[in-house]
NUNU-761728 format. One line per 8 residues: number of its first residue (from 1); their letters; for each residue x, z, y of N, C-alpha, C. Coordinates in Angstrom, 3 decimals, m for minus. Atoms other than C-alpha are relative to their C-alpha. Layout:
N
NUM> A> X:Z:Y:X:Z:Y:X:Z:Y ~ ...;
***
This chain:
118
1> TTSTNRPK> 1.175:m1.042:0.687:m130.573:44.439:80.517:0.703:m0.065:m1.463 ~ m1.175:m0.433:1.318:m129.256:45.859:77.216:m1.471:0.218:m0.921 ~ 1.017:m0.063:1.396:m131.550:45.719:74.217:m0.243:1.299:m0.277 ~ 0.002:m0.876:0.607:m133.005:48.943:73.136:0.002:0.258:m1.521 ~ 0.624:0.026:1.661:m133.896:47.847:69.266:1.727:m0.307:m0.446 ~ m0.924:0.136:0.704:m130.161:47.215:68.707:0.896:0.803:m1.137 ~ m0.538:m1.369:0.600:m128.907:49.289:65.763:1.319:0.529:0.415 ~ m0.802:m0.293:m0.010:m126.182:51.387:66.175:0.315:0.804:m0.728;
9> NLDLTTIE> m1.047:m1.299:1.052:m123.543:53.039:63.725:0.902:m0.125:0.337 ~ m1.768:m0.745:m0.831:m120.759:55.166:65.472:0.311:0.591:m1.091 ~ m0.734:m0.879:1.231:m119.995:56.577:61.925:0.690:m0.775:m1.244 ~ m0.491:1.216:1.002:m117.291:53.921:60.337:0.463:0.570:m0.973 ~ m0.486:m0.326:1.358:m116.970:55.985:57.322:m0.770:m1.285:m1.103 ~ 1.030:0.567:0.052:m120.522:54.471:56.734:0.225:m1.237:m0.176 ~ 0.040:1.147:0.518:m119.513:51.084:56.909:1.027:m1.028:m1.242 ~ m0.942:0.519:0.833:m118.702:48.857:54.233:0.441:m1.470:0.170;
17> LPLPGWTS> m0.833:1.193:0.093:m115.949:45.875:54.547:0.237:m0.795:m0.844 ~ m0.138:0.463:1.187:m115.874:43.350:52.429:1.609:m0.426:0.084 ~ m1.395:m0.147:m0.360:m111.987:42.266:51.555:0.637:m0.448:0.333 ~ m0.823:0.748:m0.989:m110.950:40.035:53.835:0.207:0.993:1.292 ~ m0.242:m0.493:m1.245:m111.606:42.296:56.435:0.777:1.423:m0.636 ~ m0.823:m0.482:0.392:m109.679:45.024:54.361:1.452:m0.322:m0.356 ~ m1.215:0.832:m0.375:m107.014:42.626:54.025:0.841:0.102:1.539 ~ 0.070:0.445:m1.258:m107.444:41.888:57.870:0.879:1.234:0.553;
25> ILHRISGF> m0.991:m1.047:m0.280:m106.148:45.807:58.513:0.697:0.328:m0.542 ~ m1.234:0.006:0.691:m103.829:46.319:55.977:0.759:m0.927:0.661 ~ m0.648:1.235:m0.460:m102.369:43.375:57.677:0.950:0.725:1.718 ~ m0.252:m0.976:m1.322:m102.567:45.455:61.499:0.498:0.883:m0.527 ~ m0.912:m1.092:0.205:m101.166:48.343:60.025:1.239:0.233:m0.519 ~ m1.164:0.282:0.264:m98.377:47.228:58.300:0.313:m0.604:1.385 ~ m0.651:0.246:m1.228:m97.685:45.296:61.711:0.658:1.019:0.742 ~ m0.474:m1.085:m0.977:m97.696:48.552:63.527:0.879:1.129:m0.779;
33> ALFFAVAF> m1.266:m0.810:0.866:m95.520:50.556:61.003:1.238:m0.725:m0.082 ~ m1.053:0.927:m0.402:m93.192:47.612:61.351:0.914:m0.030:1.425 ~ m0.124:m0.100:m1.385:m93.404:47.894:64.812:1.323:1.165:0.647 ~ m0.380:m1.568:m0.023:m92.025:51.780:64.818:1.158:m0.105:m0.911 ~ m1.148:0.033:0.514:m89.476:50.878:61.859:1.284:m0.491:m0.118 ~ m1.541:0.717:m0.104:m87.275:48.880:63.398:0.350:0.399:0.677 ~ m0.585:m1.424:m0.669:m86.451:52.028:65.559:1.151:0.765:m1.354 ~ m0.749:m0.945:1.517:m84.944:53.249:61.555:0.946:m0.763:0.195;
41> MLVALNAS> m1.019:1.275:0.354:m83.405:49.864:61.075:1.147:0.177:0.806 ~ m0.888:0.324:m1.326:m81.599:49.410:64.335:1.220:1.135:m0.078 ~ m0.935:m1.411:0.201:m80.011:53.136:63.944:1.163:0.050:m1.233 ~ m0.746:0.257:1.576:m79.034:52.306:60.160:0.783:m1.343:0.515 ~ m0.697:1.275:m0.177:m77.577:49.022:61.634:1.292:0.597:0.661 ~ m0.713:m0.797:m0.691:m75.857:50.646:64.203:0.852:1.055:m0.698 ~ m1.034:m0.735:0.462:m74.305:53.025:62.385:0.876:m0.525:m1.346 ~ m1.146:0.871:1.213:m73.189:50.756:59.124:1.323:m0.813:0.930;
49> LESAESFA> m0.836:0.997:m1.021:m71.470:48.703:61.912:1.473:1.054:0.815 ~ m0.553:m0.551:m0.942:m70.026:51.691:64.175:1.388:0.258:m0.505 ~ m1.249:0.072:0.799:m66.987:52.295:61.544:m0.172:0.441:m1.450 ~ 0.624:m0.115:1.075:m66.300:53.051:58.379:m0.476:1.197:m0.489 ~ 0.421:m1.371:0.224:m66.921:56.870:58.324:m1.269:m0.162:0.284 ~ 1.010:m0.181:m0.066:m70.351:56.427:59.769:m0.399:m0.855:m0.935 ~ 0.484:0.761:0.673:m71.206:53.340:57.268:0.430:1.136:m1.266 ~ 0.225:m0.603:1.162:m70.042:56.120:54.123:m0.916:1.166:0.322;
57> ELKATFDN> 0.875:m0.500:m0.311:m72.375:58.558:56.071:m1.471:m0.322:m0.385 ~ 1.283:0.084:0.824:m75.202:56.348:55.665:m0.269:m0.452:m0.497 ~ m0.375:0.490:1.526:m74.250:55.155:52.523:m0.485:1.487:m1.006 ~ 0.399:m1.362:0.649:m75.058:59.112:51.605:m1.265:0.353:0.432 ~ 1.430:m0.461:m0.211:m78.172:59.461:53.454:m0.869:m0.497:m0.941 ~ 1.111:0.785:0.976:m79.503:56.422:51.233:0.368:0.847:m1.043 ~ m0.220:m0.750:1.723:m78.795:58.700:48.400:m1.163:0.890:m0.069 ~ 1.156:m0.938:m0.005:m81.812:61.107:49.400:m1.055:m0.949:m0.323;
65> SFVKLITW> 1.287:1.301:0.662:m84.833:59.987:47.512:m1.222:0.510:1.036 ~ 0.386:m0.011:m1.718:m86.927:60.826:51.395:0.529:m1.233:0.142 ~ m0.449:1.241:m0.794:m84.819:58.197:52.562:0.081:m1.340:m0.851 ~ 0.245:1.173:0.928:m85.055:55.802:49.867:m1.665:m0.624:0.103 ~ 1.588:0.082:0.001:m88.894:56.204:50.076:m0.164:m0.302:0.995 ~ 0.263:0.440:m1.889:m89.003:55.744:53.988:0.057:m1.247:m0.508 ~ m0.545:0.988:0.072:m87.217:52.573:53.125:m0.557:m1.226:m0.962 ~ 0.668:1.398:1.286:m89.298:51.246:49.804:m1.251:m0.275:1.190;
73> LILSALGY> 1.886:0.568:m1.027:m92.580:51.435:52.430:0.633:m0.969:1.385 ~ m0.071:1.211:m1.015:m90.769:49.625:55.403:0.090:m0.960:m1.033 ~ m0.181:1.052:0.741:m89.867:46.939:52.832:m1.177:m0.660:m0.720 ~ 1.104:0.206:0.353:m93.139:47.198:51.445:m1.317:m0.991:0.636 ~ 0.835:0.597:m1.049:m94.898:46.768:54.684:0.518:m1.300:0.385 ~ m0.543:1.141:m0.349:m92.405:43.925:55.760:m0.946:m1.110:m1.410 ~ 0.811:1.269:1.595:m93.431:41.925:51.859:m1.581:m0.177:0.726 ~ 1.331:0.120:0.031:m97.038:42.589:52.626:m0.424:m1.111:1.171;
81> HIVAGVKH> 0.318:0.765:m1.692:m97.004:41.646:56.664:0.248:m1.370:m0.348 ~ m0.321:1.724:m0.021:m95.270:38.200:55.713:m1.084:m0.544:m1.199 ~ 1.405:0.824:1.185:m97.769:37.226:52.535:m1.054:0.205:1.046 ~ 1.157:m0.067:m0.474:m100.458:37.980:54.867:m0.049:m0.786:1.781 ~ m0.360:1.590:m0.829:m99.141:35.836:57.814:0.338:m0.665:m0.231 ~ m0.195:1.531:0.221:m98.472:33.186:56.089:m1.659:m0.321:m0.357 ~ 1.772:0.715:m0.239:m102.284:33.072:54.916:m0.761:m0.469:1.348 ~ 0.619:0.605:m1.120:m102.940:33.227:58.416:0.264:m1.195:0.488;
89> LVMDYSGI> m0.815:1.558:m0.462:m100.540:30.210:59.245:m0.903:m0.728:m0.772 ~ 0.547:0.946:0.598:m102.114:28.315:56.575:m1.883:0.179:0.047 ~ 1.241:0.184:m0.456:m105.661:29.299:57.739:m0.138:m0.520:1.231 ~ 0.228:m0.125:m1.528:m104.935:29.148:61.525:0.399:m2.302:m0.366 ~ 0.079:0.635:m0.093:m103.636:25.527:60.685:m0.009:m1.697:m1.178 ~ 0.322:1.298:1.108:m104.831:23.525:57.793:m1.648:0.115:m0.445 ~ 1.381:0.272:m0.273:m108.486:24.743:58.219:m0.375:0.946:m1.961 ~ 0.066:m0.345:1.082:m108.292:26.264:54.471:m0.546:1.791:0.137;
97> GESLEGGY> 0.615:m1.528:0.506:m109.923:29.744:53.738:m0.982:0.278:1.129 ~ 0.958:m0.201:m1.320:m112.617:29.429:56.619:m1.239:0.355:m0.409 ~ 1.424:m0.494:0.361:m115.665:29.764:54.809:m0.091:1.381:m0.570 ~ m0.407:m1.441:0.516:m116.665:33.274:53.440:0.495:m0.164:m1.516 ~ m0.972:m0.393:0.914:m115.776:32.580:49.952:1.123:m0.370:0.050 ~ m1.962:0.538:m0.595:m112.328:30.721:51.207:0.565:1.453:0.208 ~ m0.384:m0.767:m0.461:m111.859:34.047:53.001:0.462:0.887:m1.127 ~ m0.376:m0.395:0.925:m112.437:35.871:49.921:1.237:m0.460:m1.436;
105> VGAIITLV> m0.949:0.284:0.870:m110.122:34.209:47.545:1.211:m0.392:0.595 ~ m0.845:0.051:m0.547:m107.838:34.322:50.506:0.681:1.426:m0.302 ~ m0.336:m1.713:0.512:m107.819:38.144:50.230:0.289:0.388:m0.948 ~ m0.433:m0.151:1.001:m107.393:38.075:46.673:0.912:m0.411:m0.337 ~ m2.179:0.224:0.009:m103.917:35.994:46.951:0.679:0.762:0.874 ~ m0.752:m1.166:m0.527:m103.013:38.173:49.588:0.259:1.274:m0.393 ~ m0.077:m0.961:0.670:m103.567:41.181:47.937:1.135:m0.064:m1.019 ~ m0.663:0.424:1.403:m101.896:39.666:44.502:1.724:m0.173:0.543;
113> GGAIVI> m1.111:0.613:m1.000:m99.258:37.971:46.874:0.962:1.481:0.298 ~ m0.395:m0.928:m0.740:m98.345:40.902:48.588:0.579:1.320:m1.317 ~ 0.266:m0.768:1.036:m98.289:43.044:45.063:1.626:m0.393:m0.955 ~ m1.163:0.789:1.016:m95.612:40.805:43.328:0.831:0.089:1.047 ~ m1.228:0.001:m1.309:m93.332:40.656:47.124:m0.046:1.730:m0.411 ~ m0.567:m1.500:m0.057:m93.743:44.692:46.946:1.032:m0.108:m1.533;
***
């Protein structure tokens, strides 16, 4: 049986997430971005190892501002993802940060740590 008294809010733009929710979503987004960035990084690695000429071409490619931006975004996603992942490991294996207040403090530490790494 389904309760008809349940509130339904299908408009995701009206939901106010707490800070730990935002850090969790950013962790998922950074992981998703890194999944696709692996292809970019593997192509660059392959080009750097193929020959001296392809390495020189890759080096010239990295002089482009757009490529530098993409590289910075990939490294930023990696840095944030590592910081958030370490926070999750600490929470899972030590139990620190499982309360509401601890989750909020952990979210602040994650954002500050991610900003420092980036």
